[in-house]
C-alpha positions in Angstrom: -20.0 -3.3 2.9 -17.4 -2.4 5.6 -14.5 -4.6 6.6 -11.8 -4.0 9.2 -9.6 -2.7 6.3 -12.3 -0.4 4.9 -13.1 1.2 8.2 -11.0 3.3 10.5 -10.2 1.4 13.8 -8.6 4.3 15.6 -11.5 5.1 17.8 -13.6 7.1 15.4 -17.3 7.0 15.9 -18.5 5.6 12.6 -17.1 3.3 9.9 -15.5 5.0 6.9 -16.0 4.0 3.3 -13.3 4.5 0.7 -10.2 3.3 -0.9 -6.8 2.8 0.8 -3.5 2.8 -1.0 -0.4 1.6 0.8 2.7 3.7 0.4 5.8 1.8 -0.7 9.3 3.2 -1.1 11.4 6.2 -0.2 12.8 7.6 -3.4 10.0 7.2 -5.9 6.9 6.5 -3.7 4.4 4.0 -5.0 0.8 3.5 -4.0 -0.5 -0.1 -3.7 -4.3 -0.4 -3.6 -5.6 -2.4 -0.7 -7.6 -5.2 -2.5 -10.6 -7.2 -1.2 -11.8 -10.2 -3.1 -15.5 -10.0 -2.3 -16.1 -6.3 -2.3 -16.5 -5.5 -6.1 -15.2 -1.9 -5.9 -12.0 -3.1 -4.2 -11.5 -6.4 -6.2 -8.5 -5.1 -8.1 -4.8 -5.4 -7.7 -3.4 -2.0 -8.6 0.0 -0.3 -8.4 0.5 3.3 -9.3 2.2 6.6 -8.4 0.5 9.7 -7.0 1.7 13.2 -7.1 2.2 14.0 -3.3 2.8 17.4 -1.8 6.0 18.1 0.1 4.4 18.0 3.6 2.8 14.6 3.0 6.0 13.2 1.6 8.1 14.6 4.5 5.7 13.4 7.1 5.6 9.8 5.7 9.4 9.6 5.3 10.0 11.0 8.8 7.5 8.6 10.4 8.8 5.7 8.4 12.3 6.3 9.7 11.0 5.9 13.3 9.3 2.6 12.6 11.7 1.1 10.0 12.2 -2.1 11.9 8.6 -2.6 13.1 5.5 -4.0 11.6 4.1 -0.6 10.8 2.6 0.3 7.4 1.5 3.6 5.8 -1.7 4.2 3.8 -3.5 7.0 2.0 -7.2 6.9 2.7 -9.6 8.6 0.3 -13.4 8.8 0.9 -15.9 7.2 -1.5 -16.4 4.0 -3.4 -15.6 5.4 -6.9 -14.3 3.1 -9.6 -10.5 2.7 -9.7 -10.9 2.6 -13.5 -11.3 6.4 -13.3 -7.5 6.6 -12.6 -6.7 4.1 -15.4 -8.7 5.9 -18.1 -7.6 9.4 -17.0 -11.1 10.7 -16.0 -9.9 11.2 -12.4 -6.8 13.5 -12.0 -6.9 14.2 -8.3 -8.2 12.9 -5.0 -8.4 14.0 -1.4 -6.2 11.8 0.8 -5.3 11.4 4.5 -2.0 9.9 5.5 -2.4 7.0 8.0 0.0 5.0 10.1 -1.1 1.3 10.2 -0.1 -0.6 13.3 -0.6 -4.3 14.0 -1.2 -5.9 17.4 -0.2 -9.3 18.6 -3.3 -10.9 17.2 -2.9 -9.3 13.8 -5.6 -6.6 14.2 -4.8 -3.4 12.3 -5.4 0.1 13.5 -5.4 3.0 11.0 -4.5 6.3 12.7 -4.5 9.5 10.7 -1.2 11.4 11.1 -1.8 14.1 8.5 -5.0 15.9 7.7 -6.5 15.8 4.3 -4.6 17.1 1.3 -4.8 16.5 -2.4 -2.9 13.9 -4.4 -2.8 14.0 -8.1 -2.9 11.0 -10.5 -2.2 10.4 -14.1 -3.1 7.3 -16.2 0.5 7.0 -17.4 1.6 6.5 -13.8 -0.5 3.3 -13.5 2.1 0.4 -13.2 -0.4 -2.5 -12.8 -4.1 -2.9 -12.8 -6.0 -6.2 -12.9 -9.3 -7.4 -11.6 -9.2 -10.2 -9.0 -11.0 -12.7 -11.2 -10.8 -16.4 -11.0 -7.2 -16.6 -12.1 -5.8 -20.1 -11.4 -3.1 -20.5 -8.8 0.4 -20.7 -10.3 2.6 -23.8 -9.8 5.3 -21.7 -8.2 5.4 -18.7 -6.0 5.0 -15.5 -8.1 5.4 -11.8 -7.3 5.1 -8.6 -9.3 8.3 -6.4 -9.5 7.9 -2.7 -9.5 10.1 0.3 -8.5 12.6 2.8 -9.8 16.3 2.3 -10.3 17.9 0.4 -7.5 14.8 0.5 -5.3 12.8 -2.6 -6.2 9.6 -3.8 -4.5 7.7 -7.1 -4.9 4.0 -7.6 -4.5 2.5 -11.1 -4.2 0.6 -11.8 -7.4 -3.0 -12.5 -6.4 -4.7 -15.4 -7.9 -8.0 -17.1 -7.0 -9.3 -16.7 -3.4 -8.4 -17.6 -0.8 -4.9 -16.1 -0.9 -2.6 -13.6 0.9 -1.5 -10.1 0.1 2.0 -8.9 0.7 4.5 -6.2 -0.5 8.2 -6.2 0.4 11.1 -4.0 -0.5 14.3 -5.7 -1.6 17.9 -5.1 -0.7 20.7 -5.4 -3.2 18.5 -6.3 -6.2 20.3 -7.6 -9.2 19.2 -8.5 -12.7 16.0 -6.4 -12.8 15.5 -4.1 -15.8 13.5 -0.9 -15.6 11.3 -2.1 -18.4 10.2 -4.9 -16.1 9.6 -2.6 -13.1 7.6 -0.1 -15.2 5.0 -2.8 -16.0 5.2 -5.0 -12.9 7.0 -7.9 -14.5 6.2 -11.3 -12.9 9.0 -12.9 -10.9 8.7 -16.7 -10.5 10.5 -18.6 -7.7 11.0 -22.0 -9.3 12.3 -23.5 -6.0 9.2 -22.6 -4.0 5.9 -24.3 -4.7 2.8 -22.0 -4.5 0.7 -23.1 -1.5 -2.5 -22.6 -3.5 -4.3 -21.0 -0.7 -4.0 -18.7 2.2 -1.0 -18.6 4.5 -0.4 -16.6 7.7 3.2 -15.6 7.3 5.5 -14.8 4.4 7.4 -17.5 2.5 10.1 -14.9 2.0 12.3 -14.5 5.1 13.6 -11.0 5.9 17.4 -10.9 5.5 17.5 -14.0 3.3 18.6 -14.0 -0.3 16.5 -15.4 -3.2 16.8 -16.1 -6.8 13.9 -15.8 -9.2 13.1 -15.7 -12.9 11.6 -12.9 -15.1 11.1 -14.7 -18.3 14.4 -16.4 -19.1 16.4 -13.9 -17.0 17.6 -14.6 -13.5 17.1 -11.9 -10.8 18.5 -12.0 -7.2 17.7 -10.0 -4.1 17.7 -10.0 -0.3 14.4 -9.5 1.5 14.1 -6.1 3.2 11.2 -4.3 4.9 7.6 -5.6 4.6 5.4 -2.8 3.4 2.1 -4.7 3.7 0.5 -8.0 4.8 -3.1 -9.2 4.8 -4.4 -12.7 5.0 -7.7 -11.9 6.8 -10.0 -9.2 5.3 -8.7 -9.9 1.9 -10.7 -13.1 2.0 -13.7 -12.0 3.9 -17.2 -12.3 2.4 
């Protein structure tokens, strides 16, 4: 099965089948798997780190600096529908990847354009931060995100529950109260002042430049919303 997010839309002649991982961050660069509810091989929410060569890292950071204020994302595309569990259990230690710039038009259509030819990324099971199948998890009562990152660079990914839903990753500004032990294992941040919409929405409930307070367990964390590193409310839910 091919969806707009599983196929190149940059003018190439034929659809491409494989996994995509969104690149998040500038210090420690994280890879966020592009999930799809109804495509079994992609029906996983996964956050991990890859070993990236110097050219790929430099190309990504340089291009990101050009589009920092625009709705432009970055992904690694790797050919083939192999099981993501191969990374988790350590049987896969490397994969060929192409760096893509992902642009979004006025109607929300994404175009994936290769900006760096294939290279090899390495992977280790100890670098998997979060891995969970998109099963029929009930919607939470309140908005919930997963926190990950390194040091003062903290990112939040919307915790996916039952379909239909939306997929989002943001980078925070001036985060406070987060502990590295939470970030290492994608601790859940609950926003007690924001009811979960229990369905799909077409824009973020977290406004860029606005400050928020959330809870990780009994501890309060605060942050200001920074750059959005991914958004999907369409192909995520396609049958």
